[in-house]
Legacy VTK file of the C-alpha trace (Angstrom):
# vtk DataFile Version 3.0
C-alpha trace
ASCII
DATASET POLYDATA
POINTS 184 float
-3.371 103.811 31.439
-5.541 106.832 32.211
-4.688 107.664 35.791
-7.555 110.064 36.309
-10.087 107.432 35.154
-8.363 104.856 37.355
-8.426 107.148 40.424
-12.114 107.643 39.898
-12.622 103.872 39.857
-10.542 103.519 42.992
-12.668 106.165 44.703
-15.776 104.229 43.861
-14.364 101.152 45.615
-12.553 102.740 48.552
-12.972 104.941 51.550
-9.973 107.133 50.675
-7.432 107.632 47.839
-4.376 109.662 48.717
-1.635 110.753 46.285
1.845 110.264 47.840
5.296 111.561 46.820
7.028 108.588 45.241
10.514 109.945 46.002
9.734 109.929 49.726
7.652 106.757 50.113
8.321 104.476 47.117
4.692 104.449 46.021
2.375 106.845 44.367
-1.038 106.228 46.014
-2.532 104.955 49.266
-5.937 103.382 48.933
-8.030 102.492 51.992
-10.489 99.697 51.419
-13.339 98.020 53.219
-12.665 94.301 53.384
-15.630 93.434 51.181
-14.131 95.552 48.361
-10.703 93.874 48.349
-11.591 91.375 45.582
-13.215 94.015 43.389
-10.152 96.228 43.807
-7.742 93.339 42.944
-9.763 92.443 39.881
-9.676 96.055 38.688
-5.947 96.250 39.275
-5.352 93.170 37.186
-7.652 94.407 34.443
-5.675 97.713 34.367
-2.275 96.010 33.960
-1.044 95.932 37.584
0.828 93.079 39.134
0.928 92.150 42.846
4.274 93.036 44.370
3.565 92.067 47.962
0.894 91.257 50.489
1.566 91.451 54.257
-0.144 92.215 57.495
0.512 94.672 60.313
-0.804 94.099 63.827
-2.151 97.425 65.053
-5.211 98.771 66.746
-8.079 98.714 65.932
-7.382 95.387 64.017
-4.861 93.607 61.879
-4.397 95.456 58.661
-3.598 93.618 55.450
-1.465 95.681 53.048
-1.401 94.984 49.285
1.234 96.569 47.081
0.592 96.754 43.335
2.789 98.099 40.483
2.011 98.723 36.827
3.707 96.701 34.064
4.287 99.643 31.737
4.041 102.923 33.677
5.683 103.786 36.936
2.703 103.648 39.244
2.833 101.916 42.672
-0.227 101.598 44.807
-0.563 100.521 48.468
-4.069 99.234 49.285
-5.001 98.573 52.909
-7.887 96.807 54.579
-8.643 95.713 58.151
-9.653 92.098 58.881
-13.013 91.430 60.454
-13.605 90.347 64.033
-12.790 86.741 63.105
-9.451 87.805 61.493
-10.850 86.976 58.103
-10.111 88.585 54.742
-11.340 87.395 51.331
-8.676 85.661 49.243
-7.337 87.163 46.032
-5.254 84.069 45.163
-7.687 83.194 42.395
-7.187 86.678 40.888
-3.387 86.877 41.448
-1.633 83.499 41.625
1.271 85.119 43.479
-0.998 85.957 46.339
-1.212 82.200 47.253
2.210 82.217 48.937
1.747 85.591 50.549
-1.660 84.734 51.995
-0.334 81.476 53.485
2.611 83.280 55.014
0.341 85.957 56.447
-1.865 83.222 57.939
1.172 81.524 59.472
2.525 84.674 61.122
-0.579 86.734 61.879
-3.443 84.237 61.946
-5.358 85.940 59.108
-7.700 83.452 57.489
-8.183 84.136 53.810
-11.702 82.999 53.068
-12.043 80.698 50.056
-8.261 80.218 49.672
-7.932 76.796 48.061
-4.835 75.606 50.040
-4.489 77.597 53.262
-2.096 75.139 54.914
0.970 76.269 56.850
3.746 77.426 54.566
6.624 78.157 56.912
5.635 76.948 60.336
5.339 73.281 61.177
1.829 71.755 61.207
1.896 71.471 65.035
2.674 75.234 65.337
-0.426 76.269 63.404
-1.761 78.292 66.340
1.560 80.016 67.155
1.116 83.298 65.239
4.558 84.708 66.040
4.035 88.229 64.719
0.974 88.989 66.790
1.761 91.498 69.562
0.555 91.644 73.179
-2.292 94.102 73.651
-0.008 96.322 75.730
2.482 96.642 72.844
0.028 97.441 70.161
0.292 100.839 68.402
-2.488 102.761 66.817
-2.581 102.496 63.020
-1.902 106.185 62.647
1.273 105.894 64.691
2.829 103.458 62.207
1.758 105.235 59.010
4.304 107.375 57.144
3.709 110.980 57.738
4.583 113.651 55.252
7.874 115.299 56.075
7.783 118.618 57.898
8.404 121.509 55.563
11.984 122.787 55.824
12.217 126.216 57.428
12.933 128.979 54.994
16.582 129.935 55.120
17.399 133.299 56.576
19.010 135.722 54.178
22.736 135.792 54.642
24.005 139.191 55.669
27.468 139.785 54.186
29.788 142.048 56.090
30.675 145.290 54.369
34.131 144.975 52.866
36.240 148.084 53.147
39.230 148.648 50.821
42.442 147.918 52.675
44.832 150.836 53.304
48.122 150.267 51.571
51.253 150.504 53.688
53.493 153.600 53.108
56.270 151.549 51.389
53.817 150.309 48.766
52.544 153.832 48.132
55.992 155.173 47.576
56.885 152.430 45.101
53.659 153.134 43.107
54.593 156.833 42.880
58.077 156.178 41.533
LINES 1 185
184 0 1 2 3 4 5 6 7 8 9 10 11 12 13 14 15 16 17 18 19 20 21 22 23 24 25 26 27 28 29 30 31 32 33 34 35 36 37 38 39 40 41 42 43 44 45 46 47 48 49 50 51 52 53 54 55 56 57 58 59 60 61 62 63 64 65 66 67 68 69 70 71 72 73 74 75 76 77 78 79 80 81 82 83 84 85 86 87 88 89 90 91 92 93 94 95 96 97 98 99 100 101 102 103 104 105 106 107 108 109 110 111 112 113 114 115 116 117 118 119 120 121 122 123 124 125 126 127 128 129 130 131 132 133 134 135 136 137 138 139 140 141 142 143 144 145 146 147 148 149 150 151 152 153 154 155 156 157 158 159 160 161 162 163 164 165 166 167 168 169 170 171 172 173 174 175 176 177 178 179 180 181 182 183
């Protein structure tokens, strides 16, 4: 895997590619996608030896955001790709590219109401058939947060430590009895 070549391909498909500190976030790259590039991105990731770890949604403003997490089979490289649904809460399916997306897309539809266009079996997975319109993870408009408020922010740099000033140590005066014993 040539990461520089891969990052160039990601940049061609995305609006932003950001390198992240793995030890802080658990992933190496954030990739922001337009919804019409999600399938192309997923196909590229499969071609490059990545597997789909997870697919979920977050209800924020300006819209519901679908988050895809990919990891590489051989090298430690984890990628979070994000895309907002359209006005109809639709997102193209990737279940024909990654079979494991089938379950995740159905769950995301159950809980957030995201419709994955061209999904072959988008029936309720967890909720009962009569609860199809429930969407339990959607928030009230008053409780929605802006997408930037829920994103991980880089940690503040630690302040530089102040140099420690050591007190001057003076030799102790020996008591008179100790001096007289040393002289004898």
